[in-house]
C-alpha positions as CSV (number, residue, x, y, z in Angstrom):
1,M,-59.4,43.7,10.5
2,F,-56.3,43.4,8.3
3,K,-53.6,46.0,8.0
4,Q,-53.2,46.9,4.4
5,F,-49.9,44.5,4.0
6,Y,-48.4,46.0,6.4
7,F,-46.9,42.9,7.2
8,L,-44.4,42.6,4.8
9,I,-42.7,45.6,5.3
10,N,-41.4,44.0,8.3
11,L,-41.0,40.8,6.4
12,V,-38.3,42.3,4.1
13,V,-36.0,43.6,7.0
14,I,-36.2,39.9,8.4
15,F,-35.0,38.5,5.6
16,A,-32.6,41.0,4.3
17,V,-29.0,39.2,3.8
18,L,-26.0,40.9,2.7
19,F,-23.3,39.4,0.3
20,I,-21.4,42.2,-0.9
21,S,-18.4,43.0,-2.5
22,C,-16.9,44.9,-5.2
23,K,-15.3,48.7,-6.0
24,D,-17.3,51.5,-5.9
25,K,-15.1,54.4,-7.7
26,K,-14.9,54.9,-11.5
27,L,-13.5,51.6,-13.0
28,Q,-10.6,51.7,-15.7
29,Q,-11.2,49.4,-18.9
30,I,-8.4,47.3,-18.6
31,D,-8.0,43.3,-19.2
32,N,-9.3,41.5,-16.6
33,T,-6.4,38.2,-17.0
34,K,-3.6,41.1,-16.7
35,V,-1.6,40.8,-13.2
36,Q,-1.1,43.9,-11.9
37,V,1.2,45.1,-9.2
38,E,0.7,48.0,-7.5
39,S,4.1,50.1,-6.9
40,N,4.7,50.9,-3.6
41,K,2.6,48.4,-1.9
42,F,3.2,44.9,-2.9
43,A,6.5,43.7,-3.8
44,G,5.8,40.1,-5.1
45,K,6.8,36.4,-3.9
46,Q,10.3,36.8,-5.6
47,T,11.4,39.4,-3.5
48,C,10.3,38.0,-0.7
49,K,12.2,34.9,-1.9
50,E,15.7,36.9,-1.3
51,C,15.4,36.7,2.2
52,H,13.1,34.2,3.3
53,A,14.5,31.2,1.4
54,K,13.6,28.4,3.7
55,E,9.8,29.9,4.2
56,Y,9.5,30.1,0.5
57,A,10.5,26.7,-0.3
58,E,7.8,25.7,2.5
59,W,5.3,27.7,0.7
60,E,6.2,26.4,-2.8
61,G,3.9,23.4,-4.0
62,S,1.1,24.1,-0.9
63,D,-2.5,24.7,-1.4
64,H,-2.0,28.2,-1.2
65,D,0.6,28.2,-4.1
66,L,-1.6,26.0,-6.1
67,A,-4.9,27.7,-5.3
68,M,-4.8,29.3,-8.9
69,Q,-3.0,28.6,-11.8
70,I,-3.0,29.3,-15.5
71,A,-3.9,26.1,-17.4
72,D,-1.1,24.4,-19.1
73,E,0.6,20.8,-19.3
74,H,1.8,21.4,-16.0
75,S,-0.7,22.6,-13.8
76,V,-3.9,20.7,-15.4
77,L,-4.4,17.4,-13.5
78,G,-7.7,16.3,-15.0
79,D,-8.1,13.5,-18.3
80,F,-8.4,15.8,-21.0
81,N,-7.5,12.8,-23.5
82,N,-11.1,12.6,-25.7
83,V,-12.7,11.2,-22.3
84,T,-16.3,11.4,-22.1
85,Y,-18.4,12.2,-18.7
86,K,-22.1,12.2,-18.2
87,S,-24.5,13.5,-15.0
88,K,-27.5,14.2,-14.8
89,G,-28.4,14.0,-18.6
90,I,-25.6,16.5,-19.4
91,T,-22.5,15.3,-21.6
92,Y,-19.1,16.6,-21.0
93,K,-16.0,15.9,-23.5
94,F,-12.7,16.8,-22.3
95,F,-10.1,17.1,-25.3
96,K,-6.6,19.0,-25.9
97,K,-6.3,21.2,-29.5
98,G,-3.1,23.0,-30.1
99,G,-1.9,22.6,-26.6
100,D,-4.8,23.8,-25.1
101,F,-7.4,22.0,-22.9
102,Y,-11.0,22.1,-23.6
103,V,-14.6,20.8,-22.6
104,N,-17.5,20.4,-24.7
105,T,-21.0,21.0,-23.0
106,E,-23.9,22.4,-22.5
107,G,-23.4,26.3,-22.5
108,E,-25.6,29.4,-20.9
109,N,-27.8,29.3,-24.1
110,G,-28.3,25.5,-23.6
111,E,-26.5,24.8,-26.8
112,Y,-23.3,22.4,-26.7
113,Q,-20.0,24.5,-27.7
114,D,-16.6,24.3,-26.9
115,F,-15.0,25.7,-24.2
116,K,-11.5,26.8,-23.5
117,I,-10.0,26.0,-19.9
118,A,-8.2,29.0,-19.0
119,N,-7.3,28.0,-15.0
120,T,-7.1,25.7,-12.8
121,F,-8.4,26.0,-9.6
122,G,-7.4,24.3,-6.4
123,V,-5.4,21.3,-6.4
124,R,-6.5,18.6,-3.8
125,P,-8.8,16.4,-3.1
126,L,-10.3,18.0,-6.3
127,Q,-9.1,20.1,-8.9
128,Q,-11.9,22.7,-10.8
129,Y,-11.5,24.6,-14.1
130,L,-12.4,27.9,-15.1
131,I,-13.6,29.7,-18.4
132,D,-13.3,33.4,-19.8
133,F,-16.6,34.6,-20.6
134,S,-18.0,37.7,-21.7
135,R,-17.9,40.6,-19.4
136,G,-15.1,39.7,-17.9
137,R,-16.4,36.9,-15.9
138,K,-14.7,33.4,-15.5
139,Q,-17.2,30.6,-14.8
140,C,-15.9,27.4,-12.9
141,L,-17.5,24.4,-14.3
142,T,-19.2,21.9,-11.5
143,V,-17.4,18.8,-13.0
144,A,-14.3,18.4,-11.1
145,W,-11.1,16.2,-11.1
146,D,-11.0,14.1,-8.0
147,T,-7.2,14.2,-7.5
148,Q,-7.2,10.7,-5.3
149,K,-9.7,8.4,-7.7
150,K,-8.3,10.2,-10.6
151,R,-11.9,10.6,-12.3
152,W,-14.0,13.3,-13.3
153,F,-17.1,13.6,-11.1
154,D,-19.9,16.3,-10.4
155,V,-19.5,18.4,-7.2
156,Q,-23.8,19.1,-7.0
157,P,-24.7,15.6,-8.0
158,E,-28.1,16.1,-6.2
159,E,-28.9,19.6,-8.4
160,S,-30.6,19.7,-10.9
161,V,-30.3,22.7,-12.7
162,H,-30.8,24.5,-16.3
163,P,-29.0,27.3,-18.3
164,G,-30.3,30.6,-16.8
165,E,-30.5,29.2,-13.4
166,W,-28.1,31.0,-10.8
167,M,-27.0,27.6,-9.7
168,H,-26.0,26.4,-13.4
169,W,-22.2,26.5,-13.8
170,T,-22.5,29.6,-16.5
171,G,-24.8,31.4,-13.5
172,G,-23.9,33.5,-10.8
173,S,-23.1,31.0,-8.0
174,M,-20.3,29.5,-10.3
175,T,-18.7,33.2,-11.1
176,W,-15.4,33.2,-10.2
177,N,-14.9,37.1,-9.9
178,N,-17.3,37.5,-6.9
179,M,-17.8,33.6,-5.5
180,C,-14.4,32.6,-5.4
181,A,-11.5,35.4,-6.4
182,D,-11.3,37.1,-3.3
183,C,-9.6,34.3,-1.6
184,H,-7.5,32.4,-4.2
185,S,-5.6,35.5,-5.6
186,T,-3.4,38.0,-3.8
187,N,-4.5,41.6,-3.9
188,L,-7.8,40.9,-5.5
189,H,-9.6,43.5,-6.8
190,K,-13.4,42.5,-8.1
191,N,-14.0,45.9,-10.1
192,F,-17.3,45.2,-11.0
193,D,-19.4,48.2,-13.1
194,P,-22.9,47.8,-12.5
195,E,-23.5,50.2,-15.2
196,T,-21.9,47.9,-17.8
197,D,-22.5,44.7,-15.9
198,T,-18.5,43.9,-16.7
199,Y,-15.7,42.8,-14.1
200,H,-12.4,44.0,-14.7
201,T,-10.8,42.0,-12.2
202,T,-7.3,42.3,-11.1
203,Y,-4.5,40.7,-8.7
204,S,-1.0,41.2,-7.8
205,E,-0.3,37.8,-8.1
206,I,-2.8,34.6,-9.4
207,N,-2.3,32.2,-6.3
208,V,-2.2,32.6,-2.3
209,S,1.0,34.1,-2.3
210,C,3.3,35.3,0.4
211,E,1.7,39.2,0.8
212,A,-2.0,37.4,0.7
213,C,-1.1,36.9,4.2
214,H,1.2,39.0,5.3
215,G,0.3,41.8,3.6
216,P,1.4,44.4,1.1
217,A,5.5,44.5,1.9
218,S,7.8,47.1,-0.2
219,E,7.9,49.2,2.9
220,H,9.2,46.4,4.7
221,V,11.5,45.3,1.6
222,A,12.7,49.2,1.4
223,Y,13.7,48.9,5.1
224,Y,15.8,45.6,5.3
225,R,17.5,46.8,1.7
226,N,18.9,49.7,3.2
227,F,19.3,48.0,7.0
228,E,22.3,50.1,7.9
229,Q,20.7,53.4,6.6
230,N,17.4,52.5,8.6
231,K,18.5,50.1,11.7
232,S,17.6,53.2,13.9
233,K,14.4,53.9,12.8
234,K,11.4,51.3,13.7
235,P,11.1,48.3,11.3
236,P,7.5,48.8,9.0
237,V,5.2,46.6,10.5
238,L,3.6,43.5,8.6
239,Y,-0.1,42.3,8.6
240,M,0.5,38.9,9.7
241,D,4.0,37.7,11.6
242,K,5.5,35.6,14.0
243,S,4.1,38.1,16.7
244,T,0.6,38.4,16.0
245,K,-1.2,37.2,19.1
246,A,-3.5,34.2,18.7
247,H,-7.1,35.7,18.6
248,D,-5.8,38.3,16.1
249,L,-4.1,35.4,14.1
250,V,-7.5,33.8,13.8
251,D,-9.2,36.6,12.9
252,K,-6.8,37.3,10.1
253,C,-6.9,34.1,9.0
254,A,-10.8,34.2,9.1
255,R,-10.4,36.6,6.3
256,C,-10.3,33.4,3.9
257,H,-11.3,30.6,6.3
258,A,-14.9,31.6,7.1
259,R,-18.2,31.3,5.7
260,R,-18.9,35.0,5.3
261,S,-20.2,37.6,3.4
262,Q,-17.8,40.7,2.3
263,L,-18.7,44.3,3.4
264,T,-15.8,46.4,1.7
265,P,-14.7,46.6,-2.0
266,Y,-11.5,44.8,-1.8
267,F,-9.3,43.5,1.2
268,D,-7.2,46.8,2.0
269,Y,-5.0,44.9,5.4
270,T,-6.5,47.6,7.7
271,G,-8.7,47.2,10.2
272,H,-10.8,44.5,12.1
273,F,-12.1,41.3,10.5
274,L,-15.6,42.5,11.1
275,D,-14.5,45.7,9.2
276,H,-14.6,43.5,6.1
277,Y,-16.7,41.0,6.7
278,K,-19.7,39.6,8.3
279,P,-19.3,36.0,9.2
280,S,-22.4,33.6,9.2
281,L,-23.9,32.5,12.5
282,I,-23.7,28.9,13.6
283,A,-27.4,28.5,12.7
284,P,-29.4,26.2,10.5
285,P,-29.6,25.2,7.9
286,E,-25.5,25.7,7.6
287,Y,-25.0,24.3,11.4
288,E,-26.5,21.8,13.4
289,Q,-29.0,23.4,15.8
290,D,-26.3,22.9,18.6
291,G,-23.5,24.6,16.7
292,Q,-22.0,21.4,14.7
293,I,-20.7,22.1,11.0
294,K,-23.4,21.0,8.4
295,D,-22.8,22.9,5.5
296,E,-19.6,24.2,4.1
297,D,-17.8,26.0,7.5
298,Y,-14.1,26.9,6.2
299,V,-13.6,26.6,10.1
300,Y,-13.7,30.0,12.2
301,A,-17.2,29.7,13.1
302,S,-16.7,26.2,14.5
303,F,-13.3,27.0,15.7
304,T,-14.5,30.3,18.0
305,Q,-17.1,28.0,19.5
306,S,-14.1,26.2,21.3
307,K,-12.3,25.6,24.6
308,M,-9.0,26.0,22.6
309,Y,-9.7,29.1,21.0
310,H,-10.8,30.6,24.2
311,N,-7.4,29.4,25.8
312,N,-5.3,31.3,22.9
313,V,-4.6,28.5,20.8
314,S,-4.7,29.3,17.2
315,C,-3.8,27.7,13.8
316,R,-0.3,28.2,13.7
317,D,-0.4,25.7,17.0
318,C,-1.5,22.5,14.7
319,H,-0.5,23.7,11.4
320,N,2.7,24.7,9.6
321,V,1.7,28.2,8.3
322,H,3.3,27.8,4.8
323,T,3.1,24.6,4.0
324,L,-0.4,24.2,5.9
325,K,0.2,20.7,6.9
326,L,-0.1,19.6,10.4
327,K,2.9,19.6,12.6
328,K,2.3,16.2,13.9
329,Q,0.4,13.2,13.1
330,G,-2.0,11.3,15.1
331,N,-2.5,11.8,18.7
332,D,0.9,13.2,19.2
333,L,-0.5,16.7,17.9
334,C,-3.0,16.6,20.8
335,L,-0.3,15.8,23.3
336,Q,2.0,18.9,22.4
337,C,-0.6,20.4,24.7
338,H,-2.8,18.0,26.4
339,E,-2.2,15.3,29.2
340,T,-0.4,11.7,28.0
341,S,-3.5,10.4,30.1
342,Y,-5.9,11.3,27.3
343,D,-4.3,9.1,25.1
344,S,-5.3,5.9,26.5
345,P,-8.0,3.2,27.0
346,G,-8.5,4.8,30.4
347,H,-9.9,7.9,28.2
348,H,-11.2,6.6,25.2
349,F,-12.3,3.1,26.2
350,H,-10.8,1.7,22.5
351,K,-8.1,-0.3,21.3
352,Q,-5.0,1.8,21.3
353,G,-3.7,2.7,17.9
354,T,-7.0,2.0,15.9
355,P,-8.6,4.6,14.3
356,E,-11.0,5.0,17.1
357,S,-8.8,5.7,19.7
358,L,-7.5,8.8,17.8
359,C,-8.8,12.0,19.5
360,I,-10.0,13.6,16.3
361,N,-12.6,10.9,15.7
362,C,-14.7,11.5,18.8
363,H,-13.6,15.4,19.1
364,M,-13.7,16.5,15.6
365,T,-16.1,14.9,13.4
366,G,-16.3,15.8,9.9
367,R,-18.3,15.5,6.8
368,Y,-17.6,15.4,3.0
369,Y,-18.4,18.6,1.0
370,M,-18.0,18.7,-3.0
371,G,-18.5,15.2,-3.1
372,V,-14.7,14.4,-2.4
373,D,-13.5,17.0,0.2
374,F,-13.7,15.6,3.9
375,R,-13.3,18.6,6.4
376,R,-13.6,18.2,9.9
377,D,-15.2,20.1,13.1
378,H,-13.0,22.4,14.5
379,S,-15.3,23.3,17.7
380,F,-13.7,20.2,19.2
381,R,-16.5,19.4,21.3
382,I,-17.3,16.5,23.8
383,P,-19.9,13.9,22.0
384,R,-23.2,14.9,23.5
385,P,-25.0,11.6,22.7
386,D,-27.8,12.8,25.1
387,Q,-28.0,16.2,23.4
388,S,-29.0,13.6,20.4
389,E,-31.2,11.4,21.9
390,K,-33.5,14.5,23.1
391,Y,-33.1,17.0,20.1
392,G,-31.6,14.8,17.0
393,T,-28.3,16.1,16.6
394,P,-25.5,14.1,15.5
395,N,-22.8,12.6,17.7
396,A,-19.7,11.1,17.2
397,C,-20.6,7.5,19.1
398,T,-23.4,6.7,16.7
399,G,-21.3,8.1,14.0
400,C,-19.2,5.2,14.5
401,H,-21.7,2.9,16.2
402,K,-24.3,2.8,13.3
403,D,-25.9,-0.2,15.0
404,K,-26.4,1.2,18.2
405,S,-29.0,3.8,19.5
406,N,-28.1,7.3,20.8
407,R,-29.5,6.3,23.9
408,W,-26.8,3.4,24.1
409,A,-24.1,5.7,23.6
410,S,-25.7,8.1,26.4
411,Q,-26.1,5.5,28.6
412,A,-22.1,4.7,27.8
413,I,-21.2,8.4,28.5
414,A,-23.2,8.3,31.8
415,K,-21.1,4.5,32.8
416,H,-17.8,6.1,31.8
417,F,-17.8,9.7,33.1
418,G,-20.8,10.1,35.4
419,K,-24.1,11.4,34.9
420,N,-23.1,14.8,34.8
421,R,-22.1,16.8,31.4
422,P,-19.8,19.7,31.5
423,D,-21.6,23.2,31.0
424,H,-22.0,24.1,27.4
425,F,-23.8,26.7,25.4
426,S,-25.3,24.4,23.5
427,N,-27.5,23.2,26.3
428,N,-29.7,26.4,26.1
429,L,-29.2,27.0,22.8
430,L,-30.9,23.4,21.9
431,K,-33.7,24.3,24.9
432,G,-34.0,27.6,23.0
433,Y,-35.0,25.8,19.6
434,H,-37.5,23.2,21.0
435,E,-38.4,24.2,24.7
436,N,-38.3,27.6,25.6
437,L,-37.6,30.6,23.4
438,H,-36.2,32.4,26.4
439,A,-33.2,29.8,26.7
440,F,-31.6,31.8,23.8
441,L,-31.3,34.5,26.4
442,Q,-29.5,32.3,29.0
443,V,-26.9,31.9,26.2
444,A,-26.8,35.4,24.9
445,E,-25.9,36.8,28.2
446,Q,-23.2,34.6,29.4
447,N,-20.3,36.5,28.3
448,Q,-17.5,33.7,29.2
449,Y,-19.6,31.5,26.0
450,P,-18.2,32.1,22.6
451,A,-19.3,35.5,20.5
452,I,-20.3,33.3,18.0
453,S,-22.6,31.4,20.2
454,R,-24.4,34.2,22.1
455,A,-24.7,36.3,18.9
456,T,-26.0,33.3,17.1
457,A,-28.4,32.9,20.3
458,L,-29.5,36.6,20.1
459,S,-30.4,36.3,16.3
460,Q,-32.7,33.5,17.0
461,F,-34.6,35.1,20.1
462,A,-35.3,38.4,18.3
463,G,-36.3,36.7,14.9
464,A,-39.5,35.5,17.1
465,T,-42.3,37.3,17.9
466,L,-41.5,39.5,21.0
467,S,-43.1,40.9,23.8
468,A,-42.4,44.7,25.1
469,E,-40.1,43.3,27.8
470,D,-38.5,40.8,25.1
471,V,-37.5,43.6,23.0
472,Q,-36.4,45.7,25.9
473,A,-33.8,42.5,26.4
474,V,-32.7,42.7,23.1
475,L,-32.3,46.4,23.1
476,S,-29.4,46.0,26.2
477,Y,-27.0,44.1,24.0
478,L,-26.7,47.3,22.0
479,Q,-23.9,47.9,24.6
480,D,-22.4,44.5,24.6
481,S,-18.6,44.1,24.2
482,S,-18.6,41.6,21.4
483,A,-19.1,43.8,18.1
484,L,-20.7,40.4,16.6
485,V,-23.5,40.5,19.7
486,R,-23.9,44.5,19.0
487,N,-24.6,44.0,14.9
488,E,-27.2,41.1,16.2
489,A,-28.7,43.3,18.4
490,V,-29.2,46.1,16.1
491,L,-30.6,43.6,13.1
492,G,-33.2,41.9,15.7
493,L,-34.6,45.2,16.4
494,D,-35.3,46.0,12.7
495,K,-39.0,45.2,13.1
496,Y,-39.3,47.5,15.8
497,N,-39.3,51.4,15.6
498,V,-39.8,53.4,18.8
499,P,-37.9,56.8,20.4
500,A,-36.2,54.4,22.7
501,I,-34.6,51.9,20.1
502,T,-33.7,54.7,17.8
503,N,-31.8,56.8,20.2
504,S,-29.8,53.7,20.9
505,I,-29.0,52.9,17.2
506,K,-28.2,56.1,16.5
507,A,-25.0,56.1,19.1
508,L,-23.7,53.0,17.2
509,L,-23.3,55.2,14.3
510,N,-20.0,55.9,15.6
511,D,-19.1,52.4,16.9
512,S,-15.5,50.9,16.3
513,I,-16.6,48.5,14.0
514,R,-17.7,48.8,10.6
515,S,-20.2,46.3,10.5
516,V,-21.8,47.5,13.6
517,R,-21.8,51.1,12.1
518,M,-23.7,49.8,8.5
519,S,-26.1,47.9,10.5
520,A,-27.0,51.0,12.5
521,V,-27.3,53.4,9.3
522,R,-29.5,50.2,7.7
523,Y,-31.8,50.3,10.4
524,L,-32.2,54.1,10.4
525,Q,-33.2,54.1,6.9
526,L,-35.2,51.3,6.8
527,H,-37.3,53.4,9.2
528,N,-36.8,56.8,7.6
529,Q,-34.7,58.2,10.3
530,P,-32.4,61.0,9.2
531,V,-28.9,59.8,9.3
532,D,-26.1,62.5,8.3
533,T,-25.2,61.9,4.4
534,N,-21.8,63.4,5.2
535,S,-21.1,61.0,8.1
536,S,-18.5,58.2,7.6
537,A,-21.0,55.2,8.4
538,Y,-23.2,56.7,5.9
539,K,-20.6,56.8,3.3
540,E,-19.6,53.1,3.9
541,Y,-23.4,52.2,4.1
542,I,-23.9,53.9,0.4
543,T,-20.7,52.8,-0.7
544,E,-21.6,49.0,0.1
545,L,-25.1,49.2,-1.8
546,K,-23.1,50.5,-5.1
547,T,-20.4,48.1,-5.1
548,N,-23.1,45.2,-4.1
549,A,-25.0,45.0,-7.6
550,D,-23.6,41.6,-8.9
551,F,-25.9,39.7,-6.1
552,A,-29.4,39.3,-6.3
553,S,-29.0,40.1,-2.5
554,G,-27.5,43.1,-3.3
555,Q,-29.9,44.2,-5.6
556,H,-32.6,43.6,-2.8
557,Q,-30.5,45.6,-0.2
558,L,-30.5,48.7,-3.0
559,A,-34.4,48.1,-3.1
560,L,-35.1,48.5,0.3
561,F,-33.1,51.6,0.2
562,Y,-35.1,53.1,-2.4
563,Q,-38.5,52.1,-0.6
564,S,-37.1,53.5,2.4
565,K,-36.8,57.3,0.5
566,G,-40.0,56.3,-1.3
567,L,-38.5,55.9,-4.5
568,T,-40.8,52.7,-5.5
569,D,-40.3,52.6,-9.5
570,K,-36.4,52.1,-8.4
571,A,-37.2,49.5,-6.2
572,I,-39.0,47.8,-8.5
573,A,-36.4,48.1,-11.0
574,A,-33.9,46.8,-8.2
575,Y,-36.3,43.7,-7.3
576,E,-36.6,42.9,-10.8
577,K,-32.8,43.0,-11.5
578,A,-32.2,40.6,-8.4
579,L,-34.6,38.0,-9.9
580,Q,-32.7,38.4,-13.4
581,I,-29.5,37.2,-11.2
582,D,-31.5,34.9,-9.1
583,N,-34.7,33.4,-10.5
584,Y,-34.9,31.8,-7.3
585,F,-34.6,34.7,-4.7
586,N,-38.0,34.7,-3.3
587,M,-37.6,37.3,-0.9
588,S,-37.3,39.9,-3.7
589,R,-40.5,38.4,-5.3
590,M,-42.2,38.8,-2.3
591,N,-41.7,42.3,-2.0
592,L,-42.3,43.0,-5.4
593,A,-45.5,41.9,-5.3
594,L,-46.4,43.9,-2.4
595,L,-45.1,47.1,-4.7
596,Y,-47.2,45.9,-7.6
597,Y,-50.3,45.7,-5.0
598,Q,-49.8,48.8,-3.6
599,K,-49.6,50.0,-7.4
600,A,-53.0,48.7,-7.9
601,N,-51.5,45.9,-10.1
602,V,-53.4,42.8,-8.3
603,K,-52.7,40.5,-11.3
604,K,-49.1,40.9,-11.3
605,A,-48.9,40.7,-7.7
606,E,-51.0,37.8,-7.8
607,Q,-48.7,35.8,-10.2
608,L,-45.6,36.5,-8.5
609,Y,-47.4,35.1,-5.4
610,Q,-48.0,32.1,-7.2
611,T,-44.8,31.8,-8.7
612,V,-43.3,31.6,-4.9
613,I,-45.6,28.9,-4.3
614,K,-44.7,27.0,-7.4
615,Q,-41.1,27.2,-6.4
616,E,-41.5,27.0,-2.7
617,P,-44.7,25.1,-2.4
618,E,-44.1,24.4,1.8
619,Y,-43.3,28.3,2.3
620,S,-46.1,29.5,4.4
621,Y,-45.8,33.6,3.6
622,P,-46.7,33.5,-0.4
623,Y,-50.2,31.8,1.1
624,F,-50.6,34.3,4.1
625,M,-49.7,37.3,1.5
626,L,-52.4,35.5,-0.6
627,G,-55.2,35.2,1.8
628,L,-54.6,38.7,2.5
629,L,-54.8,39.6,-1.2
630,Y,-57.8,38.2,-1.9
631,N,-59.8,39.2,1.2
632,E,-58.9,42.8,0.8
633,T,-60.0,42.2,-2.9
634,G,-63.7,40.6,-1.6
635,D,-63.1,37.1,-2.8
636,K,-63.4,35.8,0.9
637,D,-63.7,32.0,0.3
638,Q,-60.2,32.0,-1.7
639,A,-58.8,34.1,1.2
640,M,-59.8,31.6,3.8
641,Q,-58.4,28.7,1.8
642,Y,-54.9,30.6,1.6
643,M,-55.3,31.6,5.2
644,A,-55.9,27.7,6.2
645,T,-53.0,26.5,4.0
646,A,-50.3,29.4,5.5
647,C,-51.3,27.6,8.7
648,E,-49.8,24.2,7.8
649,K,-46.8,25.4,6.4
650,Q,-43.4,26.4,7.3
651,P,-42.3,28.7,9.2
652,P,-45.3,29.3,11.5
653,V,-46.6,32.6,11.3
654,S,-48.6,33.9,14.3
655,R,-50.9,36.5,11.7
656,A,-52.1,33.4,9.7
657,F,-53.2,32.1,12.6
658,Y,-54.8,35.2,13.9
659,N,-56.4,36.1,10.6
660,Y,-57.9,32.8,9.4
661,A,-59.7,32.6,13.2
662,L,-60.9,35.6,12.5
663,M,-62.3,34.7,9.2
664,L,-63.7,31.3,10.9
665,Q,-65.5,33.7,13.4
666,A,-67.1,35.7,11.0
667,K,-68.6,32.5,9.6
668,N,-69.8,31.7,13.1
669,K,-67.3,28.9,13.0
670,H,-66.3,29.6,16.7
671,K,-65.4,26.2,18.2
672,Q,-63.2,25.6,15.0
673,S,-61.5,29.1,15.5
674,V,-60.9,28.1,19.1
675,K,-58.9,25.2,17.7
676,V,-56.9,27.0,15.1
677,L,-55.9,29.3,18.1
678,Q,-54.9,26.2,20.3
679,K,-52.5,25.0,18.0
680,A,-51.1,28.6,17.4
681,L,-50.4,28.9,21.1
682,K,-48.2,26.1,21.1
683,I,-46.2,27.8,18.7
684,F,-46.5,30.9,20.0
685,P,-47.2,30.8,24.2
686,G,-47.9,34.1,26.0
687,D,-49.1,35.9,22.3
688,E,-51.7,38.4,23.4
689,N,-53.3,39.1,20.1
690,L,-53.9,34.9,19.8
691,L,-55.0,34.8,23.3
692,Y,-57.6,37.4,22.8
693,V,-59.1,36.2,19.2
694,K,-59.2,32.7,21.4
695,L,-61.0,34.2,24.2
696,L,-63.5,35.7,21.5
697,G,-64.4,32.4,20.2
698,E,-64.5,30.7,23.1
699,K,-67.0,33.6,24.5
700,N,-69.2,33.6,21.3
701,A,-69.2,29.4,21.2
702,G,-70.4,29.6,25.0
703,M,-67.3,28.3,26.4
704,T,-67.9,30.1,29.4
705,G,-65.3,28.4,31.7
706,D,-62.3,28.3,28.7
707,A,-63.1,31.8,28.4
708,L,-62.9,32.5,32.2
709,R,-59.5,31.1,32.1
710,T,-58.0,32.5,28.7
711,C,-59.1,36.0,29.9
712,Q,-57.1,35.5,33.4
713,T,-54.2,34.8,31.3
714,L,-55.0,37.9,29.5
715,L,-55.1,39.9,32.6
716,Q,-51.7,38.6,33.8
717,I,-50.2,39.6,30.9
718,N,-52.0,43.2,30.5
719,P,-53.7,43.9,34.1
720,D,-54.5,47.5,33.0
721,N,-56.7,46.3,30.2
722,E,-60.4,47.9,30.9
723,N,-61.4,45.6,28.1
724,Y,-60.3,42.1,29.5
725,R,-61.6,43.6,32.9
726,K,-65.4,44.4,31.4
727,I,-65.3,40.7,29.7
728,Y,-64.2,39.0,32.9
729,T,-67.1,40.7,34.7
730,D,-69.2,39.9,32.4
731,L,-68.2,35.8,32.1
732,Q,-68.3,35.7,36.0
733,Q,-71.9,36.9,35.9
734,K,-73.1,34.1,33.4
């Protein structure tokens, strides 16, 4: 009746997440604060200034220029004149000593001490501060300086965290080396040594300088310094220049202006964006269900949804690429491309010259992040209060008219623009979440839709319990023209291991995009399929695993790899290391519990599941797994209690309903089991296993008419099933 905890082997795969960035060759002992310029590669900003004085002057003082600085009297903007700030019971005293800047606050051991400010981080609308720690780490304070209101504030005002936790300012979430550095300095090499748990981070220039965007320029410099000698030759190509095409430019900016995980030890200015990074999809909880921004977005995933992107508009069309400022102000910026009729009350129905008449306030709504940083949604979407009314998504209209309802806004839009709304991928994306799972496929199959939305829809579809036909549908996307979609197809098939899938995924070991190749290797490893260890794809995957060890998710991936090789003790060590890095990383705790159970350490497994429940009481899986554990160890009452609770928690687990119904039937509570299964089938319609157990419950409860109808449904799903045919015949004779 219960399959020896087989379920969590699949669960492991579903939850695996990559946040990867390190260096895998032998590391040298070097000073992590030393500025390192690599000869014949990075020439330095002063060299660029010799010929590009105008561009240099524009860049100087920009957010890129001031992205990171040495802390001194010129760079520090915060008030360090013996100022005290308190937040969530913690005191911060900011002061100066001998020309240096200090803060006295709670450290990683919970004791108050003085910390010297080493660097400033960012400049507007807030400035944060970095402190040097042992083992080469720089840690970022979560209390920052508001440069507009001239005040100290807590960027995590709602988060109550304690020393030793990943989210504490001394923990992994605020470690500059792996969370921030890659995008705030030029030629950043994180250089993490997992053996000593030490960083030896280096950079060519402390800030986002010329070559951070244009790439190493020494060959470019050498060519033009000897132009007369070299003019017959083709000039060296910079990574980014005026000739860079629109979509390529967006991909290149996305390296830092995207919410993404890193796939390679460092960025080497070669290949595609997806060769180095895996961007977050536009799915909850980071995004609204329709793809609007919710958590921090960094622009890429929102902008690539837009019609502007698909009409070859890029960052440089609105922003000066060196100052980063807008090229024009107000609606004049939009009227560079759009008809002047859009800038009139006949279109926006608001008084001209008011904030309400600005294009961005209807088509580019925003949110505050980090307390004071207002960022706009770059998907440039048309307001859809009709979707808000039906699905609860936000819209620009009621975002301003807070005293009005979504219905009022929807009716106003219909009055002004007609009842029909333009086609948009969000129509079916929302239907997929709320009405019909297969609506996700209607997004994925439309090549005219943005790749990010298609990949998101496929990911959401594949994350459900799929029929054989549905699996076949996902399989077809392994050949999609979009690498994002191909990659999600591989990840979505993780739960399934049949020859047709294996053979198709093996072909992707030679995909043109590294992220797809690595996902293919990962799939094959998890399913114990042979991979040529000398292949470039396998080496890329192993490098990723080796260089990922400073993240809990990286240790999780290592553990999965060890499990695929049958190295259980190493897998246990990696899961335990993941929990040392982040004690709330419960996907590792869940898998660790299963391994301890398999090693007959039932007590340890039980303790781990109970810890998950304590930390995440609304999470369904630990209740489900404890239900299985207690059932197999003979504690039937406890098993039933936890299985029943699992059916009330989120996310819904079809096997929890299945097993709970069987437990009820074992106690002759057949009608109660039918009610449980009716609830389950509203969540998992057409699930053959649930329908079969429901049929048994109805049959044993004497509900012959209901049993006949359920059996008819099963025969429609599986007309060749002899057992269903026999039961149907028996029911007809009653």
